[in-house]
C-alpha positions in Angstrom: -26.3 13.2 9.1 -28.2 10.3 8.4 -25.4 7.5 7.8 -21.9 8.1 9.3 -19.1 5.8 8.5 -16.7 4.6 11.5 -13.4 3.8 10.5 -10.0 3.2 12.5 -6.5 4.1 11.6 -5.8 0.1 12.4 -7.4 -2.7 13.7 -7.9 -3.5 17.7 -8.1 0.1 18.8 -11.6 0.5 20.1 -13.7 1.1 16.8 -16.7 -1.3 17.8 -16.8 0.6 21.5 -16.8 4.0 19.9 -19.4 3.1 17.5 -21.6 1.5 20.5 -20.9 5.0 22.5 -21.9 6.9 19.4 -25.0 4.3 19.2 -25.5 4.8 23.0 -25.4 8.7 23.1 -27.6 9.1 20.0 -30.4 6.6 21.5 -30.1 8.9 24.8 -30.8 12.1 22.5 -34.0 10.2 21.1 -32.6 9.2 18.0 -33.3 6.2 16.5 -29.9 4.0 15.7 -29.1 1.3 13.5 -25.3 -0.2 13.1 -24.2 -1.9 10.1 -21.1 -4.1 10.0 -20.5 -5.2 6.0 -18.0 -7.4 6.7 -17.6 -9.3 10.0 -14.4 -11.3 10.3 -12.7 -13.8 12.9 -16.0 -14.9 14.3 -18.0 -18.2 14.1 -21.5 -18.9 12.8 -23.2 -18.7 16.5 -20.8 -16.1 18.0 -22.0 -12.7 18.4 -20.3 -10.2 16.4 -19.4 -6.6 16.3 -22.8 -5.2 15.4 -24.2 -7.5 18.3 -22.1 -6.0 20.6 -23.2 -2.7 19.7 -26.6 -3.8 20.6 -25.1 -5.2 24.0 -23.7 -2.1 25.0 -26.1 0.6 23.6 -29.3 -1.0 24.5 -31.9 -3.4 22.5 -33.7 -0.6 20.8 -30.4 -0.6 18.4 -30.8 -2.3 15.1 -28.0 -4.5 13.9 -27.2 -5.7 10.8 -24.2 -8.0 9.5 -23.9 -8.4 5.4 -21.3 -10.8 5.2 -19.5 -13.0 8.2 -16.0 -14.9 7.3 -14.6 -17.4 9.9 -11.0 -16.2 9.8 -9.6 -13.2 11.5 -8.2 -11.6 8.4 -9.2 -8.5 5.7 -12.4 -9.0 4.2 -11.1 -10.0 0.7 -8.6 -12.5 2.0 -11.1 -14.1 4.6 -13.7 -14.2 1.6 -11.3 -15.8 -0.6 -10.0 -18.3 1.8 -13.6 -19.2 2.7 -14.9 -19.3 -0.9 -17.6 -17.1 0.5 -18.7 -14.2 -2.0 -17.1 -10.5 -1.0 -19.2 -7.5 0.0 -19.5 -4.8 -2.4 -19.8 -1.1 -1.8 -22.9 -1.1 -3.8 -24.4 -3.5 -1.3 -23.2 -1.6 1.6 -24.8 1.4 0.4 -28.1 -0.2 -0.7 -28.2 -1.6 3.0 -27.3 1.9 4.5 -29.8 3.5 2.7 -32.5 0.9 3.5 -31.7 1.4 7.2 -31.8 5.1 6.9 -35.1 5.1 5.6 -36.4 3.8 9.0 -33.8 5.4 11.6 -32.3 8.6 12.1 -28.9 7.6 12.3 -27.1 4.7 10.6 -23.4 3.6 11.9 -21.6 1.8 9.4 -18.4 0.0 11.0 -15.4 -1.1 8.9 -13.1 -3.5 9.1 -9.6 -2.4 10.5 -8.6 0.9 8.7 -10.0 2.7 5.9 -8.3 1.1 3.0 -8.8 -2.4 4.0 -9.8 -4.3 0.7 -13.2 -6.0 0.4 -12.8 -7.7 -2.7 -10.2 -8.6 -5.2 -10.9 -5.2 -7.3 -9.4 -3.3 -4.1 -12.9 -1.7 -3.3 -12.8 -0.4 0.6 -14.8 1.4 2.9 -14.2 4.8 1.5 -15.7 3.3 -2.0 -19.1 2.8 -0.1 -18.8 6.2 1.7 -18.3 7.9 -1.5 -21.7 6.2 -2.9 -23.4 7.0 0.2 -22.0 10.7 0.4 -21.4 10.1 4.2 -19.0 11.6 6.2 -16.2 9.3 8.0 -15.9 9.4 12.0 -11.8 8.4 12.6 -11.0 6.2 15.4 -7.4 6.4 16.5 -5.2 5.4 19.2 -3.8 7.7 21.8 -0.1 6.3 21.9 3.2 7.4 20.0 2.6 7.0 16.2 -1.0 7.9 16.2 -0.3 11.3 14.6 1.0 9.7 11.4 -1.8 7.0 11.0 -4.6 9.7 11.7 -2.8 12.0 9.5 -2.5 9.3 6.5 -6.0 8.4 7.1 -7.7 11.8 7.0 -5.3 12.6 3.8 -6.2 9.3 1.8 -10.1 10.5 2.8 -9.9 14.1 1.4 -7.9 12.7 -1.9 -11.2 10.9 -2.5 -13.2 13.8 -2.0 -14.6 12.2 1.5 -15.2 14.4 4.5 -13.6 13.1 7.8 -16.0 14.3 10.4 -13.3 14.2 13.1 -11.3 12.0 15.4 -12.4 9.9 18.6 -9.5 8.3 20.9 -10.7 4.8 20.9 -8.9 3.8 24.3 -7.8 6.6 26.5 -5.6 5.0 29.1 -6.1 5.7 32.9 -2.6 6.7 33.0 -1.5 8.3 29.9 2.1 9.1 29.1 3.5 12.0 27.7 3.0 10.9 24.1 -0.5 10.3 24.9 -0.9 14.0 26.5 0.9 15.7 23.8 -1.4 14.1 21.1 -4.7 15.4 22.4 -3.2 18.9 20.8 -0.9 17.8 18.1 -3.9 15.3 16.6 -6.3 18.0 15.5 -3.5 20.0 13.9 -1.9 17.2 12.3 -5.0 15.7 11.0 -6.8 18.8 10.1 -9.9 17.7 12.2 -11.6 18.3 15.3 -11.0 15.8 18.3 -14.4 14.4 18.7 -14.0 12.3 22.4 -11.9 10.0 24.1 -13.1 6.7 25.5 -11.7 5.5 28.1 -9.8 2.3 28.0 -12.0 -1.0 29.1 -15.1 0.9 28.7 -16.4 -1.9 27.1 -16.2 -4.3 30.1 -18.4 -2.0 31.7 -22.2 -3.2 32.7 -24.2 -2.1 29.8 -26.4 0.5 31.9 -23.0 2.1 32.9 -21.9 2.0 29.5 -25.2 4.0 28.2 -25.4 6.4 31.1 -21.7 7.7 30.7 -21.3 7.3 26.9 -22.4 11.1 26.1 -19.7 12.2 28.4 -17.2 10.5 26.3 -18.2 12.6 23.0 -18.5 15.8 21.6 -21.9 17.5 20.9 -21.5 16.8 17.3 -22.0 13.1 18.6 -24.7 13.8 20.5 -22.5 14.0 24.0 -21.3 16.6 26.3 -17.5 16.4 26.1 -15.1 19.3 25.7 -11.9 18.9 23.9 -10.3 22.2 25.3 -11.6 21.3 29.0 -9.9 17.5 28.1 -7.0 19.1 26.8 -6.4 21.4 29.8 -7.2 18.5 32.2 -4.3 16.3 30.7 -1.9 19.3 29.5 1.7 17.7 29.7 
């Protein structure tokens, strides 16, 4: 797995923190890692974006690359059109990811929002870039009520496009999960048809970077270079 796409079921669900955790776990396992952000929106020219945040949390050995930056916090297509800047193409994403893969063991490509958010007026999405790269897609999902529908829709959209959904990571596991959250631990894999590959505690992005790096492998399954066990986690939180 040289290139892994990281997509969400929506926005503001912990995608960047999960990307950072996967990067940190891979670095801890002795792998060289790059994080590619094709389209960064809602960030000014001098402000750190999501790729820079991954470096801050996962460590300075991680390589960060942005392809485009748009000032307004909108979908990439809309943000590019309103700013008068060129949109990002799936071909450009694939070219950049392949270039990074030539010198890194793992390249994490973090999308913007959900899987089918448009990159350009032609309707290209992160899924088109994943197809060009023949890369698996990690789905980041919320824990709460409603996640079964959005996560299952995302994995079905991936399969309909001939893409492999690698699994699901819960992007922000609450300190005091309600009944729906605890039931979703068992129901998510069944509904979405993919394994549960981790659960990142809420507010993990606020941890000191050194603490984050030490803890990250414990939030992720061995598939993602971690030590987390879905069965043990489900048992601990069974309703």
